[in-house]
Residue, then its C-alpha position, 0 to 999 in steps of 0.5 A: x647295781x642289783x635290782x634290789x639296790x635300784x629299787x632302794x635308790x628309786x624309793x629313797x627320798x633324797x634320790x626320788x626320780x621326778x619322771x618315769x625311767x625306762x625301768x620304772x615304766x617296765x615295772x609299772x607295765x608288769x604290775x598293771x597287766x597283772x592287776x588288770x587281769x585280776x579285775x577282769x576275772x571279777x566279771x568275765x564269767x557273769x555273762x557266761x554263767x547260764x552257758x556254764x551251768x548247762x554245760x557242766x550240770x549246775x542246778x539253777x540254785x547252785x549256779x551263783x556259787x561260781x561267782x560266790x566261791x571266787x568272791x568269798x576267797x578273794x575278799x576273805x583272805x586279802x588282809x591276811x595275804x597283805x600281811x604275809x606279803x610283808x613277812x615273806x616278801x612281796x615279790x615272792x608272794x606276787x609270783x607265787x600267786x600268779x603261778x596259782x592263778x595260771x594253774x587254777x585258770x587252766x584247771x577251770x578251763x578243763x573242768x568236767x564237773x561242778x566240783x572241779x570248776x568250784x575248786x578252780x574258782x576258789x583257787x583263783x580267788x585265793x590267788x587274787x587275794x595274794x597278788x592284789x595286795x602284794x602287787x599294790x605294795x610293790x607299786x607303792x614301794x617302787x614309786x616315791x610319794x608324790x606325783x610319780x606315785x599318784x600317776x602310778x596309782x591313777x593308772x592302776x585304778x583306771x585299769x582295774x575299773x576298766x578291767x571290771x567293765x572289760x570282763x563283762x564285754x570280753x566274757x560275752x565275746x569269748x562265750x559267743x565266738x569260742x567257748x566259756x572255757x576261754x574265759x579261763x584259758x585267757x589268763x594262762x598266757x598272760x600269767x605266764x608272760x608276767x612270771x617270765x618278765x617280773x623276776x627280771x624287773x621287780x626287786x624284793x620288798x618286805x616289811x619288818x620280820x615278825x610272827x604272824x598274828x594267828x588270832x587276828x588272822x583267824x578272826x578277820x578272815x572268818x569275819x570277812x567270809x561271813x560278811x561276804x556270805x551274808x551279803x551274797x545270800x541277801x542279794x539272792x534271797x533278801x535281807x530277811x533270809x535266815x542265812x543272810x542274817x546269820x552271816x551278817x551278824x557273825x561277820x560283824x561280831x568277828x570283825x569287832x572281836x578282831x579289833x579287840x584282838x589287835x589291841x592286845x596283840x604284841x605283833x598285830x596283823x593290823x596295828x591299831x595305831x594305824x587303824x586310828x589314823x584319820x587318813x586310813x579310816x576315811x580314805x577307806x570309807x570313801x573307797x568302799x563307797x566308790x566301789x559299792x556304788x559304781x560296780x552295783x550301778x553296772x548291775x542296775x543298768x544291766x537290769x535296765x538294758x536287758x529287762x526294760x529295753x530288751x538288749x541281749x547280754x552281749x549288747x548290754x555289756x558293750x554299752x558299758x564301753x563308754x563307762x570303761x572309757x570314762x574310768x580310763x580318762x579319770x585314772x589318767x588325769x587323776x594325778x594331774x588333778x590331785x597335783x593341782x587342787x590336792x588329794x581331798x578336793x579331788x576326792x570330794x569333787x569326784x564324788x560330787x560328779x559321780x553323784x550328779x551323774x548317777x542322779x541323772x539316770x533317774x531320767x531314763x525312760x522305757x524306750x531306747x531313745x534314752x540311751x544317750x542319757x545312759x551313755x553320757x551319765x555313765x561316762x561322766x560318772x566313771x570319770x568322777x568315780x575314778x577321781x574318788x578311787x585314786x584319791x582313796x588309794x593315795x590317802x589310805x597309803x600315804x604317810x606310812x613307813x615302808x614296813x606298813x605298806x603291805x598292811x595299808x595296801x592290804x586294808x585298801x585292797x580288802x576295801x576294794x574287794x568287799x566293795x565290789x562284792x557287797x555292792x550288787x547284793x545291796x542294790x539288788x535287794x533294794x531294786x527287788x523290793x521296789x519291783x515287788x511281785x510284778x515283773x513288768x518293764x514298768x515295775x522293773x524301771x521303778x525298782x531300778x530307779x529306787x536303787x539308783x536314787x539310793x546309790x546317788x545319795x550314798x555317793x553324795x554322803x561319802x563326798x560330804x564325809x570325806x570333805x569333813x573328816x579329811x579337810x585338814x589333808x588338803x594336799x598329799 
């Protein structure tokens, strides 16, 4: 039997496996390794930015573009590549994206000037935009709906969230012990290993043959680029900044235009009928809130640890190891929780747990005796956050035909990328407004507290909305 036949047999409802076979385990490992590597890339350079700036001659004002160049391309092109994966083949795009990621990481590690590094970061972002939805589509098409897919999505979500935390720790270790260049080089052998193994275990998977919706692709890509740019400028300069307002306004206008373009398109990038599905809408809303709040909480706690308690960047990064442990535990147990109480109850429960744990951080004080509270609250919040993320992935990608899986996972991945990108600018602006002109430790603690309160309220509202609008979907 060929690899493609095996995939077809594995995904057929009548022959759906009840437990992981040896081959499915290998498929899962290959896809999870790739997704973990991509998640690490989102944060691995954060600690190293000042060192990179000094080494390559970045001005202080332009240093943020090392992160922004990656975020813009990763978030802006995700939905487009999700649809391209449906048309040209998900495995083909997955492998092509990994090859670009490995090559661009090598170029980034060898960069000798700012221009070379920024080109590499844009290419890394484009590779992420291609590999993430293609890999997630391969995951959902390789595992049938039900416990096996829930388990696979749980592990995927756990490793992606753990990867975001691991990136901050790994970046600090590599920069301190070796060089910031190893934050790029580390991708090369991993990408190469996956490229060697993946073709042997992954079958091709694609949706229906159709022409690419060019007007839809242009409006959604430009809209997302403008939105991410506006949020980035808001985080740097406040929401009153002209560039921030212009970017946000342009993004909203273009995304509204995208909706109407899709309504009239004979072969839309995202069929409006799918966008009208309650599970797609509210599943993605819950996912957006989960990523916005948890990734930005890492930023807020980093600010607290470094500016209030005086931790070094590496020590602050290591403090989030318990958060990473919480996300792994949450991801591993999510499938079991969903199987026992249902998708929506698990999602709502996770949101409530995350909201309570986040609100507990309001009790942090200005000395290191409060570290126990930070460690406990971030661990518990990580478990709750992962229940929401897995619940969101299951909700947003279930009940759809195979030809729509690339599109659905593209939307879900776009939600994830936008959430990761927009959370920090939003909370940074709130914290900055609370700190005011005084940059004393007490003022910073007050500003962080204000942002933490907003963060907790957003999570609680998301849990309520999910419970109300997804209440009829009690089980998968």
